[in-house]
C-alpha positions as CSV (number, residue, x, y, z in Angstrom):
1,M,78.8,10.7,132.9
2,K,81.8,11.9,131.6
3,K,82.6,12.5,127.9
4,F,84.4,9.0,126.3
5,Q,83.2,7.0,129.3
6,K,82.5,3.8,127.5
7,I,85.6,4.3,125.0
8,A,88.0,4.8,128.5
9,C,86.6,1.5,129.7
10,L,86.7,0.0,126.3
11,T,90.6,0.7,126.1
12,A,91.2,0.0,129.8
13,G,89.7,-3.7,129.1
14,L,89.2,-5.9,131.9
15,A,91.1,-3.5,134.9
16,C,88.4,-0.9,134.2
17,M,85.6,-3.4,134.7
18,M,87.2,-4.8,137.8
19,N,87.6,-1.2,139.1
20,A,84.2,0.0,138.5
21,I,82.6,-3.5,140.2
22,S,85.0,-2.9,143.2
23,I,84.0,0.8,143.6
24,S,80.3,-0.3,143.1
25,V,80.1,-3.0,145.9
26,F,82.6,-0.7,148.6
27,A,80.3,1.8,147.9
28,E,76.9,-0.3,148.5
29,G,78.9,-2.4,151.3
30,E,79.2,0.6,153.3
31,N,76.5,2.3,153.8
32,Y,78.0,5.6,152.3
33,I,76.1,9.5,151.9
34,Y,77.2,11.7,150.1
35,G,78.1,15.6,150.7
36,T,80.2,18.3,150.3
37,M,82.9,19.1,152.6
38,N,85.5,22.1,153.2
39,I,88.6,20.3,153.0
40,P,91.9,21.9,153.8
41,Y,94.6,21.8,151.1
42,A,96.7,19.8,153.4
43,D,94.0,17.0,154.0
44,F,93.0,17.4,150.1
45,Y,96.1,16.6,148.5
46,R,97.8,14.3,151.4
47,A,96.7,11.3,149.7
48,E,97.2,12.5,146.0
49,L,101.1,13.0,146.8
50,E,102.0,10.0,149.0
51,N,103.3,7.9,146.3
52,S,105.5,10.7,145.3
53,N,109.4,10.9,146.5
54,N,108.6,14.5,147.6
55,A,105.4,13.9,149.6
56,Y,105.0,17.4,151.8
57,E,102.0,19.1,153.4
58,V,100.4,21.7,151.4
59,D,100.0,25.0,153.3
60,A,96.6,27.3,152.7
61,V,97.1,30.5,150.7
62,S,97.6,33.9,152.2
63,S,96.5,36.9,149.8
64,A,97.0,40.5,150.2
65,T,94.5,41.9,147.8
66,N,91.1,42.1,149.5
67,A,88.6,40.5,147.1
68,K,89.9,38.1,144.7
69,W,90.7,35.1,147.2
70,S,86.9,35.1,148.3
71,K,85.3,35.2,144.9
72,N,85.1,31.3,144.9
73,G,81.6,30.9,144.0
74,E,79.8,28.8,140.9
75,G,81.6,30.5,137.7
76,E,83.7,32.7,139.9
77,L,87.6,33.5,139.7
78,F,88.5,30.5,142.1
79,E,85.3,28.4,142.1
80,G,85.7,25.4,144.0
81,S,88.1,27.0,147.2
82,Y,86.9,28.3,150.2
83,G,88.9,30.7,152.8
84,Q,88.6,33.6,155.6
85,A,88.8,36.9,155.8
86,N,91.7,38.7,158.1
87,E,90.8,41.7,160.5
88,D,92.6,44.0,158.3
89,G,90.6,43.0,155.0
90,S,93.0,40.6,153.4
91,G,92.2,37.1,153.5
92,Q,92.9,33.1,153.0
93,I,92.4,30.3,150.6
94,L,92.1,27.7,153.1
95,G,91.4,24.9,150.8
96,V,89.0,22.6,148.7
97,T,85.0,22.1,148.6
98,Y,84.6,19.1,147.1
99,P,82.2,15.9,147.2
100,V,82.6,13.4,149.4
101,A,81.5,9.8,150.5
102,I,81.0,9.1,154.1
103,T,79.4,6.7,156.4
104,Q,76.7,8.1,158.8
105,E,78.2,6.5,161.6
106,D,81.9,8.3,161.2
107,L,79.7,12.1,160.6
108,E,77.7,11.8,163.7
109,T,81.6,10.9,165.1
110,L,82.7,13.9,163.5
111,A,80.0,15.9,165.5
112,E,80.6,19.8,165.0
113,N,83.8,19.2,163.1
114,N,82.4,18.1,159.9
115,Y,84.4,20.1,157.6
116,D,80.9,22.2,157.1
117,F,79.5,18.8,155.6
118,Q,76.7,19.5,153.2
119,A,74.6,16.8,151.8
120,L,73.6,16.0,148.4
121,D,70.7,14.3,146.6
122,S,72.7,11.9,144.8
123,Q,75.7,10.1,144.5
124,P,78.4,12.6,142.7
125,E,80.4,11.8,139.6
126,A,83.6,12.0,141.4
127,Y,84.6,12.3,145.3
128,K,87.1,11.5,147.9
129,I,85.9,8.8,150.5
130,V,86.2,10.0,154.3
131,T,87.2,7.2,157.3
132,V,87.3,8.3,161.0
133,T,90.1,6.9,163.0
134,D,90.2,8.3,166.7
135,G,87.9,11.0,165.9
136,K,90.5,12.0,163.1
137,A,89.1,12.1,159.5
138,S,91.4,11.4,156.6
139,F,90.7,12.0,152.9
140,S,91.5,9.6,150.0
141,T,92.5,10.4,146.4
142,V,89.7,11.2,144.2
143,Q,87.4,8.4,143.3
144,D,87.1,8.3,139.6
145,E,85.8,5.2,137.5
146,N,86.7,6.6,134.4
147,P,89.4,9.5,134.4
148,E,90.2,11.4,131.0
149,T,93.0,12.1,129.5
150,F,94.1,14.9,126.6
151,E,96.8,15.7,124.4
152,A,98.1,19.2,125.8
153,I,100.2,21.7,124.3
154,L,102.3,23.0,127.3
155,K,103.8,26.3,126.7
156,L,106.7,27.4,129.7
157,N,107.2,31.3,130.6
158,T,110.3,31.8,132.2
159,G,109.8,35.7,132.6
160,T,106.7,35.7,134.0
161,A,105.3,38.6,136.8
162,W,103.7,35.6,139.0
163,G,106.8,34.0,139.7
164,D,109.6,32.2,138.6
165,Y,107.6,30.1,136.0
166,Q,104.3,30.0,134.4
167,I,102.4,27.0,132.4
168,D,100.0,27.9,129.8
169,V,97.8,24.5,129.0
170,E,96.4,24.7,125.0
171,T,93.2,22.1,124.5
172,A,92.0,21.5,127.6
173,P,88.6,19.7,127.4
174,D,85.9,21.8,127.2
175,N,84.0,19.7,129.6
176,L,86.7,20.5,132.4
177,G,84.7,22.7,134.0
178,A,86.1,24.4,137.3
179,I,89.8,23.6,138.2
180,Y,89.3,22.1,142.2
181,G,93.0,21.3,142.0
182,A,96.1,20.1,140.0
183,I,99.5,18.2,140.4
184,L,102.7,18.3,138.4
185,K,104.1,15.3,138.2
186,T,108.0,14.5,137.1
187,Q,109.8,11.6,135.4
188,E,112.0,12.1,138.9
189,G,109.0,10.6,140.8
190,N,108.3,13.8,142.7
191,A,104.8,15.9,142.7
192,Y,104.2,19.2,143.1
193,A,100.3,20.4,144.0
194,M,98.6,23.3,142.7
195,R,96.8,25.8,145.1
196,H,94.0,28.5,144.1
197,E,95.9,32.3,143.4
198,Q,99.3,31.7,144.1
199,N,99.3,28.6,141.6
200,I,96.3,28.2,139.8
201,W,95.1,31.2,137.9
202,R,92.3,30.9,134.6
203,G,93.7,27.6,133.8
204,E,97.4,28.8,134.2
205,F,99.8,27.4,136.3
206,A,102.5,29.7,138.3
207,W,104.8,28.7,141.1
208,S,108.3,30.4,142.5
209,S,111.3,28.2,142.9
210,G,113.2,31.0,145.3
211,I,114.2,33.4,142.6
212,K,111.3,35.5,142.3
213,T,109.5,35.6,145.8
214,S,106.8,38.0,145.5
215,E,104.4,38.9,142.8
216,P,102.4,42.3,141.7
217,H,100.1,42.2,144.1
218,G,102.1,42.0,146.9
219,N,101.7,38.6,147.7
220,I,104.4,36.7,149.4
221,L,104.9,33.3,147.2
222,D,105.9,30.0,148.9
223,Y,108.5,28.6,147.2
224,E,110.3,26.0,149.5
225,N,108.2,22.7,148.1
226,F,109.1,23.8,144.3
227,E,112.6,24.4,144.5
228,S,113.2,20.7,143.6
229,L,111.3,21.2,140.7
230,M,114.2,23.2,138.7
231,G,116.4,20.8,136.3
232,E,113.4,18.7,136.4
233,T,110.9,17.3,133.7
234,I,107.4,17.4,133.9
235,T,105.5,14.3,132.6
236,E,101.9,15.2,133.3
237,I,99.5,17.3,134.7
238,I,96.6,15.8,136.5
239,Y,93.4,18.3,137.1
240,I,90.9,17.4,139.6
241,A,87.8,18.6,138.7
242,K,84.5,18.5,139.9
243,S,83.6,15.2,137.8
244,G,87.0,13.5,138.5
245,Y,90.4,13.4,137.1
246,Y,91.9,14.6,133.6
247,T,95.9,14.2,133.0
248,T,97.6,15.7,130.1
249,I,99.5,13.5,127.4
250,N,102.3,15.4,125.9
251,D,105.5,15.6,125.4
252,S,108.2,16.3,128.3
253,L,108.5,19.7,129.6
254,Y,112.1,20.5,131.1
255,I,111.8,23.2,133.8
256,P,115.4,25.0,133.3
257,I,117.4,26.1,136.6
258,K,117.1,30.0,137.0
259,F,119.8,31.4,139.5
260,T,120.6,34.8,141.0
261,N,122.6,37.0,138.5
262,T,123.6,40.0,137.1
263,L,122.9,41.0,133.6
264,E,123.2,44.8,133.1
265,V,123.8,47.2,129.9
266,E,124.6,51.0,130.4
267,N,122.4,53.3,128.6
268,N,123.9,55.6,126.3
269,I,124.1,57.6,122.8
270,A,122.3,56.4,119.7
271,G,124.3,56.0,116.3
272,T,127.8,54.6,116.8
273,G,129.4,53.7,119.6
274,T,130.2,50.9,122.7
275,T,128.3,50.6,126.1
276,A,129.5,48.4,129.0
277,L,128.1,45.0,129.5
278,T,128.0,43.3,133.1
279,L,127.6,39.6,133.8
280,E,128.4,38.2,136.7
281,N,127.4,35.4,138.7
282,F,126.5,33.0,136.0
283,P,127.2,29.1,136.8
284,D,130.6,28.0,135.6
285,D,128.9,25.6,133.1
286,Y,126.4,27.9,131.4
287,N,127.3,28.3,127.9
288,P,126.1,32.0,126.5
289,E,124.4,32.7,123.4
290,F,123.6,36.4,122.6
291,T,120.8,37.9,121.0
292,I,120.5,41.6,120.3
293,A,119.2,43.4,117.0
294,D,121.4,43.9,114.1
295,N,124.8,46.2,114.0
296,F,125.5,45.0,117.5
297,V,128.5,43.1,118.2
298,I,129.4,41.9,121.8
299,T,132.4,41.3,123.8
300,D,133.1,40.1,127.2
301,N,132.9,43.7,128.7
302,E,131.4,45.5,126.2
303,I,128.6,46.3,123.6
304,S,129.8,48.3,120.1
305,Y,127.3,49.4,117.7
306,T,126.8,51.1,114.2
307,D,124.1,53.6,113.2
308,A,121.9,52.4,115.9
309,L,118.6,54.4,116.4
310,A,117.6,55.7,119.6
311,G,115.1,53.4,121.7
312,N,114.9,50.8,124.1
313,Y,116.6,47.3,123.3
314,N,116.7,44.2,124.7
315,L,119.6,42.2,125.3
316,N,118.8,38.0,125.4
317,V,121.2,35.4,126.9
318,S,121.0,31.6,126.5
319,D,122.4,28.7,127.5
320,K,123.6,26.7,124.6
321,N,123.3,23.4,126.9
322,N,120.0,24.1,127.6
323,K,120.6,23.3,131.3
324,Y,119.8,26.8,132.7
325,A,117.0,29.6,132.1
326,D,117.0,32.6,129.6
327,V,118.3,35.7,131.1
328,S,117.5,39.0,129.7
329,T,118.2,42.9,130.1
330,S,117.1,46.1,128.3
331,F,118.7,49.5,128.1
332,I,118.2,52.9,126.3
333,L,120.2,54.3,123.5
334,S,119.0,58.0,123.3
335,T,119.3,61.3,121.1
336,E,118.2,64.9,121.0
337,D,117.0,65.1,117.6
338,L,113.4,65.7,117.2
339,P,112.9,64.2,114.0
340,V,109.1,64.3,113.6
341,A,106.3,67.4,113.4
342,Y,102.8,67.3,112.8
343,D,101.3,68.2,109.6
344,K,97.6,69.5,109.4
345,E,97.0,68.9,106.4
346,L,97.7,65.1,106.8
347,N,96.9,65.0,110.4
348,K,99.9,62.9,111.5
349,L,103.2,63.0,112.6
350,V,105.8,63.3,109.7
351,P,109.6,63.4,109.5
352,A,110.6,66.8,110.4
353,D,112.7,69.0,108.0
354,G,115.9,67.1,107.6
355,F,115.1,63.8,108.8
356,T,113.9,60.6,106.9
357,E,110.6,58.5,107.0
358,Q,112.8,55.9,108.9
359,D,113.8,58.7,111.6
360,A,110.2,59.6,111.7
361,N,108.8,55.9,112.2
362,N,111.0,55.1,114.5
363,F,110.0,57.9,116.8
364,I,106.3,57.1,116.3
365,K,107.2,53.2,117.0
366,N,109.0,54.5,120.3
367,I,106.2,56.7,121.8
368,A,105.4,55.6,125.1
369,S,103.1,58.0,126.5
370,V,101.0,61.4,125.3
371,N,99.8,64.3,127.5
372,L,96.5,65.8,126.3
373,N,95.4,68.7,127.9
374,E,97.6,67.7,131.0
375,K,96.2,64.0,131.4
376,N,98.6,61.6,130.8
377,Y,98.0,58.5,128.2
378,S,100.0,55.4,128.4
379,A,100.7,54.0,124.6
380,S,101.9,50.8,125.6
381,G,100.8,47.9,128.8
382,K,97.7,47.5,130.5
383,G,94.8,50.2,130.0
384,S,97.0,52.1,127.4
385,V,95.3,54.3,124.6
386,K,96.4,54.4,121.1
387,I,96.2,58.3,120.1
388,V,98.7,57.8,117.4
389,Q,98.6,55.0,115.2
390,E,101.3,53.3,113.7
391,D,101.4,55.7,110.7
392,G,101.8,58.5,112.7
393,T,97.8,59.6,112.4
394,V,96.3,61.3,115.4
395,D,93.2,59.4,116.1
396,F,90.6,62.4,117.0
397,A,87.9,59.6,118.2
398,V,89.8,57.4,120.1
399,K,88.5,56.1,123.2
400,S,89.7,55.3,126.9
401,R,87.4,52.5,128.9
402,E,84.4,53.7,126.5
403,E,84.8,57.3,126.6
404,A,85.9,60.0,124.6
405,V,89.7,61.0,125.0
406,F,89.1,63.9,123.1
407,D,86.2,66.2,124.5
408,G,85.3,68.0,121.0
409,S,86.7,71.5,121.6
410,G,89.3,71.3,119.5
411,N,91.3,72.8,121.9
412,Y,94.2,70.5,122.6
413,N,97.6,70.9,123.9
414,L,99.4,67.5,122.9
415,T,102.8,66.3,123.8
416,F,104.4,63.4,122.5
417,T,107.0,61.6,124.2
418,A,109.0,58.7,122.7
419,T,111.6,56.2,124.8
420,G,114.9,57.4,123.7
421,Y,114.5,60.9,122.5
422,V,115.0,63.3,125.0
423,N,112.8,66.2,123.7
424,A,109.4,65.8,123.5
425,L,107.0,67.1,120.7
426,S,104.3,69.6,121.8
427,V,101.4,70.7,119.6
428,T,99.1,73.5,120.3
429,L,95.4,73.2,118.2
430,T,92.9,75.8,118.7
431,A,89.7,75.6,117.5
432,E,88.1,79.0,115.7
433,A,84.9,80.3,117.2
434,S,81.6,79.5,115.9
435,T,77.9,79.0,116.3
436,E,78.3,75.1,115.8
437,A,80.8,73.2,118.2
438,P,82.4,70.3,116.8
439,T,82.4,66.9,118.2
440,T,84.4,63.7,118.7
441,E,82.5,61.7,115.9
442,T,83.6,64.3,113.6
443,P,86.8,65.6,114.7
444,A,88.6,68.5,112.4
445,T,91.0,67.1,110.0
446,T,92.7,68.6,107.3
447,T,89.4,68.4,105.1
448,A,88.4,71.5,106.9
449,P,88.7,74.7,104.9
450,P,91.2,77.5,105.6
451,T,89.7,80.5,107.2
452,T,90.5,84.0,106.6
453,T,91.6,84.5,110.6
454,V,95.3,84.1,110.7
455,K,96.2,83.0,114.2
456,P,99.4,82.4,115.7
457,T,100.8,79.0,116.2
458,T,102.7,77.9,119.3
459,T,105.7,75.3,118.5
460,T,107.1,74.3,122.2
461,R,110.3,71.9,121.9
462,T,110.6,70.4,125.5
463,N,113.4,68.5,127.1
464,S,114.0,65.7,129.6
465,S,115.2,68.3,132.3
466,G,111.7,69.9,132.3
467,T,112.8,73.3,130.2
468,S,111.6,74.8,127.2
469,S,111.2,77.4,124.7
470,T,108.3,78.5,122.7
471,T,108.2,80.3,119.9
472,A,105.1,82.2,118.4
473,R,105.0,82.4,114.3
474,T,102.1,84.1,112.5
475,V,101.3,81.4,109.9
476,T,99.1,82.5,106.3
477,P,97.2,80.0,104.9
478,N,98.5,77.9,102.0
479,N,101.9,78.7,103.0
480,T,102.7,76.3,106.0
481,A,105.1,74.4,103.8
482,N,107.6,76.9,104.1
483,N,108.3,76.0,107.7
484,T,112.0,75.1,108.2
485,S,112.7,74.5,112.0
486,N,114.6,71.0,112.3
487,N,114.3,70.8,115.9
488,A,110.7,72.1,116.5
489,T,107.5,70.9,115.0
490,N,107.4,71.6,111.3
491,N,104.4,72.5,109.3
492,I,102.4,73.0,112.5
493,T,99.7,75.3,112.4
494,T,96.4,76.4,114.2
495,V,93.9,74.0,113.1
496,D,90.4,75.0,112.8
497,T,88.0,72.7,114.0
498,G,84.8,74.6,114.3
499,S,82.6,75.2,111.3
500,P,82.9,77.0,108.1
501,K,82.7,80.6,107.5
502,T,79.3,81.8,106.1
503,G,79.4,82.9,102.3
504,D,80.2,86.9,101.5
505,K,77.3,89.6,101.3
506,S,77.0,89.5,97.3
507,A,76.7,85.8,97.3
508,I,73.6,86.6,100.3
509,S,71.9,89.3,97.9
510,V,72.0,86.8,94.8
511,A,70.3,84.1,97.2
512,M,67.6,86.4,98.5
513,L,66.5,87.8,94.6
514,A,66.3,84.3,93.6
515,I,63.8,83.5,96.5
516,A,61.8,87.0,96.0
517,G,61.6,86.1,92.2
518,F,60.4,82.4,92.8
519,A,57.9,83.9,95.5
520,V,56.2,86.3,92.9
521,I,56.0,83.8,90.1
522,F,54.2,81.3,92.9
523,S,52.1,84.3,93.8
524,K,50.9,85.0,89.8
525,K,49.8,81.2,89.3
526,R,47.8,81.0,92.4
527,K,46.0,84.1,91.3
């Protein structure tokens, strides 16, 4: 039995007792047999939605992905659902595999159209009752003697990639298990059925109301039945689990209205200036409030700014009346300055001559990608690799999917590209030849001893047009601080990632004489 069953019965009092008695007598009198059936979404939800103002037929879910729709086994992504494959390898999720109670007579009437009935050894904790009339089956609401309620924290996201809205439910019960279905109910008397993949995803709920009609995997989102949800207030979310109903008890959640609009800010030059703002197709009763970084002033068609650093900026527009959803956009302020250099002594990006720590830190914060030996690594988002740490240090031990990014050769061509910076920083690191190859576990850093070999250092300034200029310089040990280029790398030298050289001949001679002396003494003692 489910958690808190006895407490629920005591709380509900006589009504709970009468409900349990009536179900028991009804089930016993009808001589039910129990099993599971593959119930199409339309049949599964029909009784659940029949008392709502917006009752509708719930369709199957088409999936453009070749695998996810079929992950319906125990413990898998869409446990409790069932589907079918299409000829092109895509598929559909058709409905829910759920426990049922049916009489032997009705089961025989269905014959081969029995929804793939699979008998169970005992009465399940929750089930739908199947009745057959004129050879057609109908399914009741879930029969659950002790539905649970729980306090939930609901978080609404109006900027999700999976539709127009997404709700994250926190503090869901540990004993909930797989979600076979869910219903959003509103104070306006409407109910909205959630389906796997398109609406139910790892305990989250997402849907389209007609603004965003496709998602990143290419699936087309059904939105017609969810248009009316905009502007309504959700009062409860009902989960349908294998053990029955779980219903949220929470403060009401208003769903702000989304609308098709144009919000654009023109990219421009960093520093002090103005840039164009386009704000179109907003409702007449939308009362805008703008949020952006400091030192920005917004008028009807223009944004002015003072001492703005290069990089990406976000503009958010919210409705002061809280009727409509927020709208946001981004824009880039750029510069041709290159405020960083690579310092081999510190193994990090540092301010170039003429630039401040703030300038360098801003470049580091905006690094979008690092190209290493012609392989590109993204610095943010899914699958990103953090080659440059927040303080500018280059991490030679960093891994991508458990594989070392640096191969241990010590020969690395690195290009650091940052959002808002027209010119990228390119660095060439070269290892000295040695009998012991370096490894990624012990990368060469500023602690490597200087060598007597003088090698050229290559500094490259690369701009967004793809052109570059290269200068070869000869740098003597311990004199790297004298490099003074503002727009190229400062203090960049060839990094020795090989093993230290052996000592000079005089040191070797002394060592050999000492060994010979010990040998003579030891020989005399043995005699």
